[in-house]
C-alpha positions in Angstrom: -228.2 -81.4 141.8 -229.6 -84.9 142.1 -228.5 -85.4 138.5 -230.6 -87.9 136.7 -233.0 -88.2 139.8 -236.5 -89.0 138.8 -238.3 -86.5 141.3 -241.6 -86.6 140.1 -243.9 -87.0 143.2 -241.2 -87.2 145.4 -240.8 -85.2 148.2 -237.7 -83.1 148.7 -236.6 -81.2 151.9 -234.5 -78.2 151.1 -232.6 -76.8 153.8 -232.3 -73.0 152.9 -230.8 -70.0 154.9 -233.8 -67.8 155.2 -232.1 -65.7 158.1 -233.3 -62.4 156.8 -233.7 -59.2 158.5 -237.0 -58.0 159.6 -238.1 -54.4 160.7 -240.6 -53.8 163.7 -243.5 -54.4 161.4 -242.4 -57.9 160.7 -241.3 -56.8 156.8 -238.4 -58.0 155.2 -235.8 -55.4 154.8 -233.3 -57.4 152.5 -234.6 -60.5 150.7 -231.2 -61.2 149.0 -230.9 -64.7 150.7 -234.3 -65.7 149.7 -233.9 -64.7 146.1 -230.5 -66.6 146.1 -232.3 -69.8 146.9 -234.9 -69.3 144.1 -233.1 -71.1 141.0 -232.8 -74.4 143.3 -236.6 -74.0 144.3 -237.6 -73.2 140.7 -235.5 -76.4 139.2 -237.0 -79.0 141.7 -240.5 -77.3 140.7 -239.6 -77.8 137.0 -238.7 -81.4 137.9 -242.0 -82.3 139.5 -240.8 -82.5 143.4 -242.7 -81.7 146.4 -240.7 -79.1 148.1 -240.4 -78.7 151.7 -238.5 -75.9 153.0 -236.9 -75.4 156.4 -234.4 -72.3 157.6 -233.7 -70.8 161.0 -234.4 -67.2 161.7 -232.2 -65.6 164.4 -231.8 -67.2 168.1 -235.3 -67.6 169.4 -234.4 -69.5 172.6 -231.7 -67.1 173.5 -234.5 -63.9 173.4 -237.4 -65.3 175.1 -240.2 -63.0 176.5 -240.7 -62.2 180.1 -242.8 -65.5 180.2 -240.5 -67.6 178.8 -242.1 -67.9 175.4 -240.6 -67.6 171.9 -241.2 -64.1 170.4 -243.7 -63.9 167.6 -240.7 -61.8 165.5 -238.9 -65.2 165.0 -241.6 -67.0 163.2 -240.8 -67.8 159.4 -244.7 -67.2 158.9 -243.7 -63.5 158.0 -241.7 -64.7 155.0 -244.5 -66.4 153.2 -245.8 -63.5 150.8 -242.2 -63.1 149.9 -241.7 -66.6 149.0 -245.0 -66.8 147.2 -244.2 -63.6 145.0 -240.5 -64.6 144.1 -241.6 -68.4 143.3 -245.1 -67.5 142.0 -246.7 -70.6 144.1 -248.6 -70.9 146.9 -247.0 -71.5 150.0 -248.4 -73.3 153.2 -246.9 -72.7 156.4 -246.8 -75.5 159.2 -247.1 -74.0 162.5 -246.6 -77.2 164.5 -244.4 -77.0 167.3 -243.6 -80.8 167.2 -241.8 -82.1 164.3 -243.9 -85.2 164.9 -247.0 -83.3 163.7 -245.6 -81.9 160.7 -246.1 -84.9 158.4 -249.5 -84.9 158.6 -250.0 -81.3 157.8 -247.8 -81.3 154.9 -250.2 -81.3 151.6 -249.1 -83.8 149.0 -249.7 -81.4 146.2 -246.6 -80.6 144.4 -248.0 -77.3 143.1 -247.9 -76.2 147.0 -244.6 -75.1 148.6 -244.3 -76.2 152.1 -242.5 -74.0 154.9 -241.9 -75.6 158.1 -241.5 -73.3 161.2 -238.0 -71.9 162.5 -235.7 -74.9 163.1 -234.4 -73.1 166.1 -237.7 -73.4 167.8 -236.4 -76.8 168.8 -233.7 -77.0 171.4 -232.0 -79.9 169.8 -231.3 -77.9 166.5 -228.2 -76.0 167.7 -226.9 -79.2 169.8 -227.0 -81.3 166.4 -229.5 -83.7 168.1 -229.9 -87.0 166.1 -233.4 -87.7 167.2 -234.7 -84.2 166.0 -232.5 -84.7 162.7 -234.3 -88.2 162.3 -237.8 -86.6 162.6 -236.8 -84.1 159.8 -235.3 -86.7 157.7 -238.5 -88.6 157.9 -240.6 -86.0 156.2 -238.9 -86.5 152.9 -237.3 -88.9 150.2 -234.5 -86.5 149.6 -232.4 -83.9 151.1 -230.9 -80.7 149.7 -228.7 -78.4 151.4 -228.7 -74.9 150.0 -227.9 -73.1 153.2 -224.3 -72.0 152.7 -224.7 -69.4 155.4 -225.4 -72.0 158.1 -223.0 -74.5 156.7 -220.2 -73.7 159.6 -222.8 -75.0 162.0 -223.0 -78.6 163.2 -226.6 -78.5 163.6 -229.6 -80.9 163.1 -230.8 -79.5 160.2 -227.5 -78.6 158.3 -225.1 -81.5 159.3 -226.8 -84.4 161.3 -229.7 -84.8 158.9 -227.3 -85.3 156.1 -226.2 -88.6 157.8 -229.8 -90.0 157.4 -229.8 -90.1 153.4 -227.2 -91.9 151.2 -225.4 -90.6 148.7 -228.0 -91.0 146.0 -230.6 -89.1 148.3 -228.6 -86.1 149.1 -227.0 -83.1 147.4 -226.0 -79.5 147.6 -228.4 -77.0 146.2 -227.3 -74.6 143.2 -226.8 -71.9 145.5 -224.6 -73.9 148.0 -222.3 -75.3 144.9 -222.0 -71.8 143.7 -220.8 -70.9 147.2 -218.3 -73.4 147.3 -216.9 -73.4 143.7 -216.6 -69.4 143.7 -214.9 -69.3 147.2 -212.4 -72.1 146.5 -211.5 -70.2 143.1 -210.3 -67.3 145.1 -208.4 -69.7 147.6 -206.9 -72.2 145.1 -206.6 -70.5 141.7 -206.7 -66.6 142.1 -205.2 -64.2 139.8 -202.9 -61.3 140.7 -202.6 -58.7 142.1 -205.0 -60.3 144.8 -206.4 -57.7 147.3 -208.6 -58.4 150.4 -210.7 -55.6 152.0 -211.2 -56.4 155.7 -213.7 -54.0 157.6 -215.6 -54.8 160.9 -215.2 -53.7 164.5 -212.7 -56.2 166.0 -209.0 -57.7 165.1 -209.9 -60.5 167.1 -213.0 -61.4 164.9 -210.5 -61.7 162.0 -207.2 -63.0 163.4 -207.5 -66.4 161.6 -209.0 -64.8 158.1 -206.0 -62.5 158.2 -203.5 -65.0 159.0 -204.7 -67.3 156.1 -204.8 -64.5 153.7 -201.2 -63.8 154.2 -200.3 -66.6 152.1 -202.7 -66.0 149.2 -202.9 -61.9 148.6 -200.9 -59.4 147.7 -202.4 -56.5 149.4 -204.8 -56.2 152.3 -207.0 -53.2 153.1 -208.0 -52.7 156.7 -211.1 -50.6 157.5 -213.7 -50.1 160.2 -213.2 -50.3 163.7 -210.2 -52.9 163.8 -208.0 -50.3 161.9 -207.6 -48.3 165.1 -206.0 -51.1 167.2 -203.3 -51.2 164.5 -203.1 -47.5 164.6 -202.6 -47.5 168.2 -200.4 -50.4 168.5 -197.9 -48.3 166.1 -198.1 -45.3 168.6 -200.7 -43.3 166.9 -203.4 -41.2 168.8 -207.0 -42.6 168.2 -208.9 -40.4 171.0 -212.1 -42.5 171.9 -211.9 -44.5 168.8 -212.9 -48.3 169.2 -209.8 -50.4 170.4 -209.1 -53.9 171.3 -206.4 -52.7 173.8 -205.1 -56.6 174.4 -204.9 -57.1 170.9 -202.3 -54.7 170.0 -199.3 -57.0 170.0 -201.2 -59.1 167.7 -201.8 -56.4 165.4 -198.0 -55.7 165.4 -197.3 -59.3 164.8 -199.9 -59.4 161.7 -198.0 -56.5 160.3 -194.4 -58.2 160.7 -195.8 -61.3 159.2 -197.0 -59.4 156.3 -193.9 -57.9 155.6 -191.9 -61.1 155.7 -194.3 -62.7 153.1 -194.1 -59.4 150.9 -197.8 -58.8 151.7 -198.8 -55.2 151.7 -201.3 -54.2 154.7 -202.8 -50.6 154.0 -204.3 -48.9 157.0 -206.6 -45.5 156.6 -204.6 -42.6 156.7 -207.4 -40.3 157.7 -210.9 -40.5 159.2 -214.2 -38.9 159.6 -214.5 -38.1 163.1 -217.3 -37.2 165.6 -217.5 -36.2 169.1 -220.1 -38.8 169.8 -221.6 -42.1 168.4 -224.3 -40.3 166.9 -225.1 -40.0 163.2 -226.2 -36.2 163.7 -223.1 -35.0 166.1 -220.3 -32.6 164.9 -217.7 -34.0 162.5 -214.0 -33.3 161.2 -211.9 -35.0 159.1 -208.3 -35.7 160.6 -205.4 -37.9 160.2 -206.2 -41.5 161.8 -203.2 -41.4 164.1 -204.1 -37.7 165.5 -207.7 -38.0 166.3 -208.4 -35.3 168.9 -209.2 -36.4 172.5 -212.6 -37.1 173.1 -213.5 -37.7 169.4 -214.1 -41.1 167.5 -213.5 -42.2 163.9 -216.5 -43.5 162.4 -215.5 -43.6 158.7 -212.5 -43.4 156.4 -211.7 -39.9 155.3 -211.1 -38.9 151.6 -207.6 -39.7 151.4 -208.1 -43.2 152.6 -211.0 -43.6 150.1 -208.8 -42.4 147.3 -205.8 -44.7 148.5 -208.2 -47.6 148.7 -209.8 -47.0 145.2 -206.5 -46.9 143.5 -205.6 -50.4 145.1 -208.9 -51.9 144.2 -208.6 -50.8 140.5 -205.4 -52.4 140.1 -206.4 -55.7 141.3 -207.5 -58.8 139.3 -208.9 -60.8 142.3 -211.0 -59.0 145.1 -212.4 -60.2 148.3 -214.3 -58.0 150.3 -215.7 -58.6 154.1 -216.7 -55.8 156.2 -217.7 -52.2 156.0 -215.2 -49.4 156.3 -217.3 -47.3 158.8 -220.4 -47.4 160.8 -222.4 -48.2 158.0 -225.8 -48.0 159.4 -225.3 -44.3 160.1 -226.0 -42.3 156.8 -223.5 -39.7 157.8 -220.6 -42.4 157.8 -221.3 -44.9 155.2 -219.4 -42.8 152.4 -216.3 -44.8 152.8 -218.1 -48.2 152.6 -220.3 -47.1 149.5 -217.0 -45.9 147.7 -215.4 -49.5 148.4 -218.6 -50.9 146.9 -218.4 -48.8 143.8 -214.8 -49.4 143.0 -215.1 -53.1 143.6 -217.8 -53.2 140.9 -215.8 -50.8 138.7 -212.7 -53.2 138.9 -215.2 -56.2 138.0 -216.2 -54.6 134.7 -212.7 -54.3 133.9 -212.1 -57.9 134.2 -211.5 -58.5 137.8 -213.0 -61.4 139.8 -214.5 -60.2 143.0 -216.2 -61.9 145.8 -218.0 -60.1 148.4 -219.6 -61.4 151.8 -220.6 -60.1 155.2 -223.9 -58.6 155.9 -223.0 -55.1 155.5 -220.8 -55.4 152.6 -223.7 -57.2 150.7 -226.2 -54.5 152.0 -223.8 -51.9 150.7 -223.7 -53.5 147.2 -227.5 -54.0 147.1 -228.4 -50.6 148.0 -225.9 -49.2 145.3 -227.5 -51.3 142.9 -224.4 -53.0 142.1 -224.8 -56.6 142.8 -225.1 -57.5 139.3 -221.3 -56.0 138.6 -220.1 -58.3 141.3 -218.7 -61.9 140.2 -220.4 -63.2 143.2 -222.2 -62.2 146.1 -221.8 -64.7 149.0 -224.9 -65.3 151.5 -222.8 -66.4 154.1 -220.6 -64.1 156.1 -219.7 -66.4 159.1 -219.4 -69.5 156.9 -217.3 -67.6 154.0 -214.8 -66.4 156.7 -214.2 -69.9 158.1 -213.8 -71.3 154.5 -211.2 -68.9 153.8 -209.6 -69.4 157.2 -209.2 -73.1 156.1 -211.7 -74.6 158.3 -213.6 -77.8 157.5 -217.5 -76.7 157.3 -219.6 -79.4 159.0 -222.5 -78.7 156.8 -220.1 -79.5 153.7 -218.4 -82.5 155.5 -221.6 -84.3 156.3 -222.9 -84.2 152.8 -219.7 -85.8 151.4 -220.2 -88.8 153.7 
């Protein structure tokens, strides 16, 4: 990261991904993304740099209050105590709504970390506006992009800004570098058997991912709501379970492609079903293709868990993205937690594992298994697009 550069007294603008979940009291409920950025911040501190942090949080301009104003919950001011605690440094928060005013408010003291307000408070951020990017760039001598979670966005603070710094004055942060290297490893040099565990609600969200994985993996385990589209396409009875009716032909095509490429797609065989979308509703276990009318599957069942655990245990490379059920309901998160434990156990036995996506990462953290995974990615969408074979704007702009 900026090897051999003298950073003493230099201002370094670091684009981090602090898009963390907050509860109604504006308390951080999962600080993973902040913790993952700390090594970059600490190294820059150790090299004498004056650090200026910028990040987005949510989509504030898409969720204005009744008077057309930005809601308080989108301010980064609520992150200050956590950043101070993790960095053991004072953090000054710049509240200016105009990027032009920020420079005058930034303390030159290198012992004070500066945090700018949410980049998405500016209309030009998501448009990749050159004028906004130029104002951001003028705040510092160097630019570090450590926001892999936003690398798939062509935004002012993630891509456009990089074009205002030459190669000697911009670089990836330690986290971004790890993200790219670890995801590249499973794409270019995986050990076999290679198992991908793909969950989530919709097949349509994972089409390109599944299609690209067919050339790389040996097995794909499918969980979550997307499994029901495959089951119904094969003639199964799924009750009121989630299903993309117009994607059934696509599901069958994916199954045919997998067969031609000798890739095994393993679907759940049973589910934990309920009579309403409620954590405390009545439940029953049943075959996934024989769910009673009026009932819906919200988690994989014990037979599916055992089957998935067996496949994971024999794998040498594991990619996991997406929950096996409605993970936010405590009565329907057993399948997801079982996968988390199985991936961790396989890793301790020598497998290389990469986990990404909000619920998957949350399951790993809640189970206390983050230290038993080879790499936990901070970027759900960015990770998916990289695996899909897309060029990420936030990475491409740094290479120019």
